[in-house]
C-alpha positions in Angstrom: -53.3 -107.9 -54.7 -51.0 -109.3 -52.0 -53.4 -110.8 -49.5 -51.7 -110.4 -46.1 -48.3 -109.8 -44.6 -46.5 -109.9 -41.2 -44.4 -106.9 -40.1 -41.1 -108.2 -38.8 -39.1 -105.0 -38.2 -39.3 -101.3 -39.1 -39.5 -100.7 -42.8 -39.2 -104.4 -43.6 -42.2 -106.5 -44.7 -42.3 -110.3 -45.2 -44.8 -111.5 -47.8 -46.3 -115.0 -47.5 -48.5 -115.1 -50.6 -48.2 -113.8 -54.1 -50.5 -113.2 -57.1 -50.1 -111.8 -60.6 -52.2 -108.7 -60.2 -50.5 -105.7 -62.0 -51.2 -103.4 -59.1 -49.1 -105.4 -56.8 -45.9 -103.5 -57.5 -43.1 -103.6 -54.9 -42.0 -100.1 -55.7 -45.3 -98.5 -54.9 -44.6 -99.4 -51.2 -41.3 -97.4 -51.2 -40.1 -99.9 -48.5 -37.7 -102.8 -48.2 -39.3 -106.1 -49.2 -38.2 -109.6 -48.2 -39.5 -112.4 -50.5 -39.4 -115.6 -48.5 -41.5 -118.3 -50.3 -41.2 -117.5 -54.0 -39.0 -119.7 -56.2 -37.4 -118.6 -59.5 -39.8 -120.7 -61.4 -42.8 -119.0 -59.7 -41.4 -115.6 -60.5 -40.9 -116.5 -64.2 -44.4 -117.8 -64.5 -45.9 -114.9 -62.7 -44.0 -112.2 -64.6 -42.1 -113.7 -67.6 -39.3 -111.3 -68.4 -37.0 -114.1 -69.6 -33.3 -113.2 -70.0 -33.9 -109.5 -69.7 -35.5 -109.8 -66.3 -32.6 -112.1 -65.1 -30.1 -109.4 -66.2 -32.1 -106.8 -64.3 -31.4 -108.6 -61.1 -27.7 -107.8 -61.2 -26.6 -105.7 -58.3 -24.9 -102.4 -58.8 -21.5 -102.4 -57.1 -21.7 -98.7 -56.4 -25.0 -98.5 -54.6 -26.2 -102.1 -54.1 -29.6 -101.3 -55.6 -31.3 -103.6 -58.1 -32.2 -102.8 -61.6 -36.0 -103.0 -62.0 -38.4 -103.0 -64.9 -39.0 -99.3 -65.7 -42.8 -99.9 -65.9 -42.7 -100.3 -62.1 -40.8 -97.1 -61.4 -42.8 -94.2 -60.0 -42.5 -91.2 -62.2 -43.4 -87.5 -62.1 -45.9 -87.6 -65.0 -48.7 -86.1 -62.8 -49.3 -84.6 -59.4 -50.3 -88.1 -58.2 -47.4 -90.6 -57.9 -48.0 -93.5 -60.3 -45.8 -96.3 -61.7 -44.7 -95.7 -65.3 -46.8 -98.6 -66.5 -50.0 -96.9 -65.1 -49.2 -93.3 -66.0 -51.6 -91.4 -68.2 -48.8 -89.6 -70.0 -45.9 -90.9 -72.0 -42.6 -90.5 -70.2 -39.2 -91.4 -71.5 -36.9 -92.9 -68.8 -33.2 -93.2 -69.0 -32.1 -95.8 -66.4 -28.8 -96.1 -64.6 -27.9 -98.9 -67.0 -28.6 -96.6 -70.0 -26.5 -93.9 -68.5 -23.6 -96.3 -67.9 -23.7 -97.5 -71.6 -23.6 -94.0 -73.2 -20.4 -92.4 -74.4 -21.0 -89.3 -72.3 -19.3 -87.2 -69.6 -22.2 -85.0 -68.6 -26.0 -84.9 -68.4 -26.0 -82.7 -71.5 -24.1 -85.4 -73.4 -26.6 -88.0 -72.3 -29.7 -86.1 -73.4 -28.5 -85.6 -77.0 -29.3 -89.3 -77.5 -33.0 -88.8 -76.5 -35.2 -88.6 -79.6 -37.3 -85.5 -78.5 -34.5 -83.5 -76.9 -32.5 -80.9 -78.8 -29.0 -80.3 -77.2 -27.3 -77.3 -78.8 -23.6 -77.7 -77.7 -20.8 -75.1 -77.7 -18.1 -77.5 -76.5 -17.4 -80.6 -74.5 -18.3 -81.7 -70.9 -21.6 -79.7 -71.1 -20.0 -76.3 -71.1 -22.7 -73.7 -72.0 -25.2 -76.2 -73.5 -28.8 -75.3 -74.3 -31.4 -78.0 -73.9 -34.9 -77.9 -75.4 -37.8 -80.4 -76.2 -39.8 -80.8 -79.3 -39.0 -77.6 -81.0 -39.1 -75.3 -78.0 -36.2 -73.1 -76.7 -33.9 -73.5 -73.8 -36.0 -71.1 -71.8 -39.2 -73.0 -72.3 -38.5 -76.1 -70.3 -38.0 -77.0 -66.6 -35.1 -78.9 -65.2 -35.7 -80.6 -61.9 -33.3 -82.2 -59.5 -35.2 -84.8 -57.5 -38.4 -83.0 -58.2 -37.0 -79.5 -57.3 -37.2 -76.9 -60.0 -33.6 -75.7 -60.5 -34.3 -73.7 -63.7 -32.7 -70.3 -63.8 -34.9 -67.1 -64.1 -31.7 -65.3 -65.2 -31.4 -67.3 -68.4 -32.0 -70.8 -69.5 -28.4 -71.0 -70.7 -27.5 -71.7 -67.1 -30.3 -74.0 -66.1 -28.4 -77.2 -66.8 -25.4 -76.3 -64.6 -25.7 -79.1 -62.1 -23.5 -80.2 -59.2 -23.7 -84.0 -59.8 -21.8 -86.6 -61.7 -23.3 -89.3 -63.9 -22.6 -91.9 -61.2 -24.9 -90.0 -58.8 -27.9 -90.5 -61.2 -30.5 -93.3 -60.7 -32.6 -92.3 -63.8 -33.6 -89.3 -65.9 -37.3 -88.8 -66.7 -38.2 -86.8 -69.8 -41.8 -85.5 -69.9 -42.6 -84.0 -73.3 -45.1 -81.2 -73.9 -46.9 -78.5 -71.9 -46.8 -79.2 -68.2 -47.8 -76.1 -66.2 -50.5 -78.0 -64.3 -47.8 -80.4 -63.0 -44.7 -78.2 -62.6 -46.2 -74.7 -62.6 -45.0 -71.8 -64.7 -42.0 -72.3 -67.1 -42.9 -75.9 -68.0 -43.8 -74.7 -71.4 -42.5 -77.4 -73.8 -41.6 -80.1 -71.3 -39.6 -81.1 -68.2 -36.6 -83.2 -67.3 -36.4 -84.7 -63.9 -33.1 -86.1 -62.7 -33.4 -88.6 -59.9 -30.3 -89.4 -57.9 -29.4 -92.7 -56.3 -29.5 -91.9 -52.6 -32.7 -89.9 -53.0 -34.5 -92.5 -55.1 -37.4 -94.4 -53.6 -36.7 -97.4 -55.8 -34.7 -100.2 -54.2 -32.7 -100.3 -51.0 -29.0 -100.5 -50.8 -27.5 -103.1 -48.5 -26.0 -101.8 -45.2 -22.4 -100.8 -45.6 -20.1 -98.2 -47.1 -19.2 -98.0 -50.8 -16.4 -95.9 -52.2 -15.6 -95.3 -55.9 -12.9 -93.1 -57.5 -12.3 -92.2 -61.1 -9.7 -90.5 -63.3 -10.3 -89.0 -66.8 -7.9 -87.9 -69.5 -8.4 -87.0 -73.1 -7.9 -84.7 -76.1 -7.0 -81.0 -75.8 -5.3 -81.4 -72.5 -8.5 -82.7 -70.8 -8.0 -84.2 -67.3 -10.2 -84.8 -64.3 -10.8 -86.8 -61.2 -13.8 -87.6 -59.0 -14.6 -89.3 -55.8 -17.9 -90.8 -54.5 -18.7 -92.2 -51.0 -22.0 -93.9 -50.3 -23.3 -95.3 -47.0 -26.5 -97.2 -46.3 -28.1 -98.4 -43.0 -31.4 -99.8 -41.9 -33.0 -96.3 -41.9 -30.6 -93.9 -43.6 -28.7 -93.9 -46.9 -26.6 -91.0 -48.2 -23.7 -90.2 -50.5 -21.1 -87.5 -51.1 -19.4 -86.9 -54.4 -17.0 -84.4 -55.8 -15.1 -83.8 -59.0 -12.9 -81.6 -61.0 -12.1 -81.4 -64.8 -10.1 -79.0 -66.9 -9.3 -78.6 -70.6 -7.3 -76.4 -72.9 -10.3 -76.5 -75.2 -10.5 -78.1 -78.6 -11.0 -74.7 -80.3 -9.6 -71.2 -79.6 -11.1 -69.5 -76.6 -12.8 -72.7 -75.4 -10.6 -73.6 -72.4 -12.4 -74.4 -69.1 -12.2 -75.5 -65.5 -15.2 -77.2 -63.7 -15.6 -78.4 -60.2 -18.5 -79.6 -58.1 -19.7 -81.2 -54.8 -22.9 -83.0 -54.0 -24.4 -84.4 -50.8 -27.7 -86.3 -51.0 -29.5 -88.5 -48.6 -32.8 -90.2 -47.6 -34.0 -91.3 -44.2 -37.1 -93.3 -43.2 -38.6 -93.9 -39.8 -42.1 -94.8 -38.7 -44.4 -93.3 -41.3 -42.2 -90.5 -42.6 -39.4 -90.3 -45.2 -37.0 -87.4 -45.3 -34.9 -86.5 -48.3 -32.2 -83.8 -48.7 -29.6 -82.5 -51.1 -26.9 -79.9 -51.0 -24.8 -79.1 -54.1 -22.3 -76.6 -55.3 -20.7 -76.2 -58.8 -18.4 -73.8 -60.5 -17.1 -73.2 -64.0 -14.6 -70.7 -65.6 -14.4 -70.9 -69.3 -13.6 -69.2 -72.6 -17.0 -68.4 -74.1 -15.9 -68.8 -77.8 -18.3 -66.5 -79.7 -21.2 -67.8 -77.5 -23.3 -64.6 -77.7 -22.0 -63.1 -80.9 -19.5 -64.0 -83.7 -18.4 -60.4 -83.7 -16.5 -60.9 -80.4 -14.7 -64.3 -80.5 -12.8 -64.0 -77.2 -15.6 -63.9 -74.6 -15.3 -65.2 -71.0 -17.6 -66.4 -68.3 -17.5 -67.6 -64.7 -20.5 -69.3 -63.0 -21.1 -70.4 -59.4 -24.2 -72.2 -58.2 -25.4 -73.4 -54.8 -28.5 -75.7 -54.4 -30.1 -76.8 -51.2 -33.4 -78.6 -50.6 -35.2 -80.7 -48.0 -38.5 -82.6 -48.5 -40.6 -85.1 -46.5 -43.3 -87.6 -47.3 -45.8 -89.1 -44.9 -47.9 -92.2 -45.2 -51.4 -92.8 -44.1 -54.9 -92.0 -45.5 -53.5 -88.5 -46.6 -49.9 -88.4 -47.8 -48.3 -85.0 -47.2 -45.2 -84.0 -49.2 -43.7 -80.6 -48.1 -40.6 -79.3 -49.9 -38.4 -76.3 -49.3 -35.4 -75.2 -51.4 -33.0 -72.4 -52.0 -30.7 -71.7 -55.0 -28.1 -69.0 -55.5 -26.4 -68.4 -58.8 -23.5 -66.1 -59.5 -22.4 -65.1 -63.0 -19.5 -63.0 -64.3 -19.4 -62.3 -68.0 -17.0 -60.4 -70.2 -17.7 -59.7 -73.9 -13.9 -59.2 -74.4 -11.9 -61.4 -72.1 -9.7 -59.6 -69.6 -11.1 -56.2 -70.6 -12.9 -54.4 -67.7 -15.3 -52.7 -67.2 -16.5 -52.4 -70.9 -19.4 -54.8 -71.4 -18.5 -56.7 -68.2 -21.5 -57.9 -66.3 -22.1 -59.4 -62.8 -25.3 -61.1 -61.8 -26.5 -62.7 -58.6 -29.8 -64.6 -58.7 -31.6 -66.0 -55.6 -34.5 -68.4 -55.8 -36.5 -69.6 -52.8 -39.3 -72.1 -52.9 -41.8 -73.8 -50.7 -44.4 -76.4 -51.8 -47.0 -78.6 -50.1 -48.7 -81.5 -51.7 -51.5 -83.6 -50.2 -52.6 -86.9 -51.9 -55.4 -89.3 -50.9 -57.1 -92.3 -52.3 -60.8 -92.9 -52.2 -63.6 -94.8 -53.9 -63.4 -92.6 -57.1 -59.6 -92.6 -57.5 -56.7 -90.5 -56.2 -56.9 -86.8 -55.6 -54.0 -84.4 -55.1 -54.2 -80.8 -54.0 -51.4 -78.4 -53.1 -49.7 -75.0 -53.3 -46.3 -73.8 -54.6 -44.6 -70.6 -53.6 -41.5 -69.4 -55.6 -39.5 -66.2 -55.1 -37.1 -65.1 -57.8 -34.8 -62.1 -57.4 -31.7 -60.7 -59.2 -29.0 -58.2 -58.4 -27.0 -57.1 -61.5 -24.9 -54.6 -63.2 -27.1 -55.0 -66.4 -30.4 -56.7 -65.6 -33.3 -55.2 -63.6 -34.5 -51.8 -62.7 -32.0 -49.1 -61.7 -31.5 -48.7 -57.9 -30.8 -45.5 -56.0 -27.1 -44.9 -55.3 -27.7 -45.5 -51.6 -29.1 -48.9 -52.4 -26.1 -50.2 -54.4 -24.6 -53.5 -53.2 -20.9 -54.4 -53.2 -19.9 -57.3 -55.5 -17.8 -59.7 -53.6 -14.2 -60.1 -54.8 -14.6 -57.1 -57.1 -14.5 -53.3 -57.0 -17.8 -53.1 -58.8 -21.3 -52.5 -57.5 -24.7 -54.1 -58.2 -26.7 -51.1 -59.5 -29.9 -52.9 -60.8 -32.4 -55.3 -59.3 -35.7 -57.0 -59.9 -37.8 -59.6 -58.1 -41.1 -61.4 -58.6 -43.1 -64.0 -56.7 -45.1 -66.8 -58.2 -47.9 -68.5 -56.3 -49.7 -71.6 -57.6 -52.6 -73.7 -56.4 -53.5 -76.9 -58.0 -56.1 -79.6 -58.0 -55.8 -83.0 -59.8 -57.8 -86.2 -59.8 -56.5 -89.5 -61.2 -58.7 -92.6 -62.0 -56.7 -95.8 -62.4 -58.7 -98.8 -63.7 -57.6 -102.2 -65.0 -57.3 -100.9 -68.5 -57.6 -97.1 -68.2 -55.9 -94.2 -66.4 -57.3 -90.7 -66.6 -55.6 -87.7 -65.1 -57.3 -84.3 -65.1 -56.3 -81.1 -63.3 -55.9 -77.4 -63.2 -53.3 -75.0 -61.8 -54.1 -71.4 -60.9 -50.9 -69.3 -61.3 -50.3 -65.7 -60.0 -47.1 -63.8 -60.6 -46.5 -60.4 -58.9 -44.5 -59.2 -62.0 -47.8 -59.0 -63.8 -50.6 -58.3 -61.3 -52.4 -60.0 -58.6 -54.8 -62.0 -60.8 -54.8 -65.8 -61.1 -54.5 -67.4 -64.6 -55.6 -71.0 -65.1 -53.7 -73.8 -66.8 -56.0 -76.9 -67.2 -55.1 -80.2 -68.8 -56.2 -83.8 -69.2 -54.3 -87.0 -70.0 -55.7 -90.5 -70.7 -54.1 -93.8 -71.4 -55.8 -97.1 -72.4 -54.1 -100.5 -71.9 -56.1 -103.1 -73.8 -55.5 -106.9 -73.4 -52.4 -107.9 -71.5 -51.2 -104.3 -71.1 -48.3 -104.6 -73.5 -49.9 -102.0 -75.7 -50.8 -98.6 -74.3 -52.5 -95.7 -76.2 -52.2 -92.1 -75.0 -54.1 -88.9 -75.6 -53.6 -85.5 -74.0 -54.5 -81.8 -74.0 -52.5 -79.5 -71.9 -51.8 -75.8 -71.5 -48.8 -73.8 -70.2 -47.6 -70.3 -69.5 -44.0 -69.0 -69.1 -42.7 -65.8 -67.6 -39.9 -64.0 -69.6 -36.4 -64.4 -68.1 -34.6 -61.4 -66.6 -32.3 -61.5 -69.6 -35.2 -61.4 -72.1 -36.6 -58.4 -70.3 -33.6 -56.2 -69.6 -30.3 -57.3 -71.3 -28.6 -54.6 -73.3 -25.3 -54.9 -75.2 -23.9 -54.1 -78.7 -25.3 -57.5 -79.8 -28.6 -57.8 -77.8 -31.5 -55.6 -76.8 -34.1 -56.8 -74.2 -37.7 -55.8 -74.1 -39.5 -54.9 -70.8 -42.8 -55.1 -72.6 -42.8 -58.8 -73.1 -45.8 -60.8 -72.0 -45.9 -64.4 -70.7 -45.7 -67.0 -73.4 -48.9 -69.2 -73.7 -49.5 -72.5 -75.4 -52.1 -75.2 -75.9 -50.9 -78.7 -77.0 -52.6 -81.8 -78.2 -50.7 -85.1 -78.3 -51.5 -88.7 -79.4 -49.3 -91.7 -79.0 -48.8 -95.3 -78.3 -46.4 -97.8 -76.8 -45.6 -101.5 -77.2 -43.7 -102.9 -74.2 -42.3 -106.5 -73.9 -39.2 -108.2 -72.9 -37.8 -108.3 -76.5 -39.1 -105.0 -77.8 -40.1 -101.5 -76.6 -41.4 -99.0 -79.1 -43.3 -95.7 -78.9 -44.8 -93.3 -81.4 -46.1 -89.9 -80.6 -47.5 -86.9 -82.6 -48.1 -83.4 -81.2 -49.5 -80.0 -82.3 -48.5 -77.0 -80.2 -50.1 -73.5 -80.8 -47.9 -70.8 -79.2 -48.8 -67.2 -78.6 -46.6 -64.4 -77.4 -43.6 -66.7 -78.1 -40.3 -64.9 -77.2 -37.3 -65.0 -79.4 -34.2 -62.9 -80.2 -34.5 -61.7 -83.8 -33.1 -59.1 -86.2 -36.1 -57.4 -87.9 -36.0 -57.2 -91.6 -36.7 -53.5 -91.7 -33.6 -52.8 -89.5 -31.4 -54.6 -92.1 -33.1 -52.5 -94.9 -32.0 -49.3 -93.1 -28.6 -50.3 -91.7 -27.5 -52.9 -94.2 -26.7 -56.6 -93.6 -23.9 -55.7 -91.2 -26.5 -54.7 -88.6 -26.9 -57.6 -86.3 -28.3 -56.5 -83.0 -30.8 -59.0 -81.7 -34.1 -57.8 -80.2 -36.3 -59.7 -77.8 -39.7 -59.9 -79.6 -42.9 -62.0 -79.5 -44.6 -64.0 -82.2 -47.3 -66.5 -83.0 -46.1 -69.9 -84.0 -47.3 -73.5 -84.5 -45.0 -76.5 -83.8 -46.0 -79.8 -85.2 -44.2 -83.1 -85.2 -43.8 -86.7 -84.3 -41.4 -89.0 -82.5 -40.6 -92.7 -83.2 -38.5 -94.8 -80.7 -37.7 -98.5 -80.9 -35.6 -100.6 -78.5 -34.9 -104.2 -79.5 -33.2 -106.8 -77.3 -32.0 -109.6 -79.6 -30.5 -111.8 -76.9 -34.0 -112.3 -75.4 -35.2 -114.4 -78.3 -31.8 -115.5 -79.7 -30.3 -116.6 -76.3 -28.2 -115.1 -73.6 -25.0 -115.7 -75.4 -26.0 -113.5 -78.4 -23.4 -110.6 -78.4 -25.8 -107.8 -79.5 -27.7 -106.9 -76.3 -29.7 -103.9 -77.6 -30.4 -102.0 -80.8 -32.0 -98.6 -80.7 -33.6 -96.5 -83.4 -35.0 -93.0 -82.7 -36.4 -90.4 -85.1 -38.0 -87.0 -84.7 -39.6 -84.7 -87.2 -40.7 -81.1 -86.5 -42.4 -78.5 -88.7 -42.6 -74.9 -87.6 -45.0 -72.3 -89.0 -45.0 -68.6 -88.1 -48.5 -67.3 -87.8 -47.8 -63.5 -87.8 -46.7 -61.3 -90.6 -43.7 -59.4 -89.2 -40.7 -59.9 -91.5 -37.6 -61.3 -89.7 -34.1 -61.2 -91.1 -32.7 -63.8 -88.7 -33.7 -65.6 -85.5 -31.3 -66.7 -82.8 -33.2 -69.6 -81.1 -37.0 -70.0 -81.6 -37.0 -70.7 -85.4 -34.2 -73.2 -85.3 -35.8 -76.5 -84.3 -34.4 -79.8 -85.5 -36.4 -80.7 -88.7 -34.9 -84.2 -88.6 -33.1 -86.0 -85.9 -32.1 -89.7 -86.3 -30.2 -91.7 -83.7 -29.1 -95.3 -84.0 -27.3 -97.2 -81.3 -26.1 -100.7 -80.6 -24.7 -102.3 -77.4 -22.5 -105.3 -77.9 -21.0 -107.8 -75.3 -17.5 -108.9 -76.2 -15.3 -111.6 -74.6 -13.0 -111.0 -71.6 -15.3 -108.5 -69.9 -15.4 -106.1 -72.8 -18.5 -104.2 -73.9 -18.9 -101.8 -76.9 -21.5 -99.1 -77.3 -21.9 -97.4 -80.7 -24.0 -94.3 -81.2 -24.7 -92.6 -84.5 -26.7 -89.4 -84.8 -27.8 -87.4 -87.9 -29.6 -84.1 -87.7 -30.9 -81.3 -89.9 -31.7 -78.0 -88.4 -34.2 -75.4 -89.6 -33.1 -71.8 -90.3 -30.1 -69.7 -90.8 -27.7 -67.7 -88.6 -25.8 -64.4 -89.1 -22.2 -65.3 -90.1 -19.2 -63.1 -89.4 -16.1 -62.3 -91.5 -13.3 -63.6 -89.2 -10.6 -62.3 -91.6 -11.7 -58.6 -91.2 -11.3 -56.6 -88.1 -13.1 -53.3 -87.4 -12.8 -50.9 -84.4 -15.9 -49.7 -82.7 -16.6 -46.3 -81.1 -15.3 -47.6 -77.7 -12.0 -48.5 -79.4 -12.4 -52.3 -79.3 -11.9 -54.7 -82.2 -14.6 -56.9 -83.6 -15.6 -58.8 -86.8 -18.3 -57.5 -89.1 -21.4 -59.5 -90.1 -21.1 -61.3 -93.5 -24.6 -62.2 -94.4 -26.6 -65.4 -93.6 -25.5 -69.0 -93.5 -27.9 -71.9 -93.5 -27.6 -74.6 -90.9 -26.2 -77.7 -92.6 -27.1 -81.3 -91.8 -24.3 -83.3 -90.1 -23.7 -86.7 -88.7 -21.9 -87.6 -85.5 -20.5 -91.0 -84.6 -19.5 -92.0 -81.0 -18.4 -95.1 -79.2 -17.6 -96.4 -75.8 -15.3 -99.4 -75.3 -15.4 -100.6 -71.7 -13.5 -103.3 -69.8 -14.9 -104.5 -66.4 -13.1 -106.8 -64.0 -14.6 -107.0 -60.5 -14.7 -103.5 -59.1 -12.3 -102.0 -61.8 -13.7 -100.4 -64.9 -11.6 -98.9 -67.7 -13.1 -97.2 -70.7 -12.3 -95.3 -73.9 -14.9 -92.9 -75.4 -14.7 -91.3 -78.8 -16.9 -88.5 -80.2 -17.3 -87.2 -83.8 -15.1 -90.1 -85.0 -15.6 -89.1 -88.6 -14.2 -85.6 -87.8 -17.1 -84.0 -89.5 -17.7 -80.2 -89.5 -20.5 -79.5 -87.1 -22.4 -76.3 -86.1 -25.1 -76.7 -83.5 -25.6 -73.0 -82.9 -24.6 -70.1 -85.1 -20.9 -69.2 -85.3 -19.8 -71.9 -82.8 -18.2 -74.8 -84.6 -18.1 -78.0 -82.5 -14.8 -79.8 -81.9 -13.5 -82.4 -84.3 -12.6 -85.9 -83.3 -12.3 -86.2 -79.5 -11.1 -89.0 -77.2 -11.7 -89.5 -73.5 -10.3 -92.3 -71.4 -11.1 -93.2 -67.9 -10.5 -95.5 -65.0 -12.9 -96.2 -62.1 -12.2 -98.3 -59.0 -14.8 -99.3 -56.4 -14.1 -100.3 -52.8 
């Protein structure tokens, strides 16, 4: 450990002695550190990271924060805050440098390059994208923004609508597997935590103001602009960003407009740190057969408002209270411009309050706390009917909200972590109550363990965890010509076993993980086989139903840094290889004609990437992805038009179509000179035919160019 220090001003510490002990991590202090007596030679001998460590010392022009070894970053892998290198659970971290290198324009685009993440896209710029982990569905995972659960109880289709730009993000943490004891209900197959720069505890930006602006233009009439302002002082750092993008759409009925604004900040004084965020986002877009191939010209409008504030104290007991509020507005038309037939309005309100207390003592670190989360919806289609006297006016419309539902979740948790020189063990339990069921508590226990033999380059992991998930309001209540909800659905339940290992060094970083997940009462939208026998193959109404299912699989990830052993002038900076295999087995006997989500995991996903440094400030990033999806979808005859009883035209079903494997190639060519960055991104360069979700073909070859200037 560091032996002693002298305090020279608020939140600044001057170290006078240094040792190599692994627990002496700067980031664990969450404070600014001034190193006054250490030479470069001393640092290299104490923690030899060679050329990769020297690169990590480059300062970001946008925020002034330093890139650090990810093993020293505190991650949300448990209720107790631990550096990644000591965590008992395997967590994938995408750093700001990884994000800058990817040919991506949205968080959704970024995540498709993660081995265990399945990103089912319906267009570009993240419009209506479903995200899942290791064979789960988009409703079975939690998305967090700086630790705040922003997942939508309306439907997981809308959970990833976020108000931030890629330049706002410090890192993305991907936690795979059941995680209800950490994040409460809904963390069924995993969690994704997005940590922004101004809210990150890692690093401190130098005092001053930083401004960056960007322009984007590309295929299909795509154009956008964004602006980011960041300011840092001795005690406060904050940033404001905004952006707008529009496109004619690469396919019919896929035009869109998106806008957003995001304010985030962090302030520290004495023994308390305060963090806040306020975001708004909106999108209007052609929904291009999103919910049924029978109706190609669908339309949707989304608005989302997110606000949260949290604090953290220091001392013998560290308290972390958090409060947040989220409002989501949704307007959907099955046939664009036709009202009111199959036109739905929804307003969802989520309020949450949590308190976490953490303390260290002779036997380890213990965390206890409670979470309160209220979820409510007003709708024209979802929820229980209201009395006419209770109807609520819909703003900017002549319609009324005629249905509503609400529920409250309360969780209490207890966790204890033991961190030894070669071992970390994390065990805990969460008691979950939801008023939509009854007033009984259900328990979700779990235990994680990691072993770090020798120098700590090798880490082995083992875990057993459980989870529960409440059905969304859409799964319970939605009714249309294409979908039929089920108010009798029970919460999904799962138990998951995982084994894995990681090798981490300056030149190579590799992980391997295997998992087995047993799911009961698993919810999916299906067409029962007996319905097809009665009505024929043209019958395609999807019903929300529950099943038993096993998911099994493994992930392999490898990162190689050739310049570390071949010299700093070697042009290839990084080579990545990721592979995921998943096998699904239904454990019940009900015959299913077709499934919409749950039985469509990626059987194979292979991603290969290379980052190359070129002369004259140029860099090149290449990304290749190949995937093979399980299952089939109900195809539609787009050349035939039929008229339904309401007088509206649609296309009839035309049997089943198997998902076909496809490959996607992308690149990013970037030129950097001082504070000016120009780039050209290409996606699906081979112009291959791709279908990620039934009846929604992905665009062909796409190009996006951009310019960013910092001040």
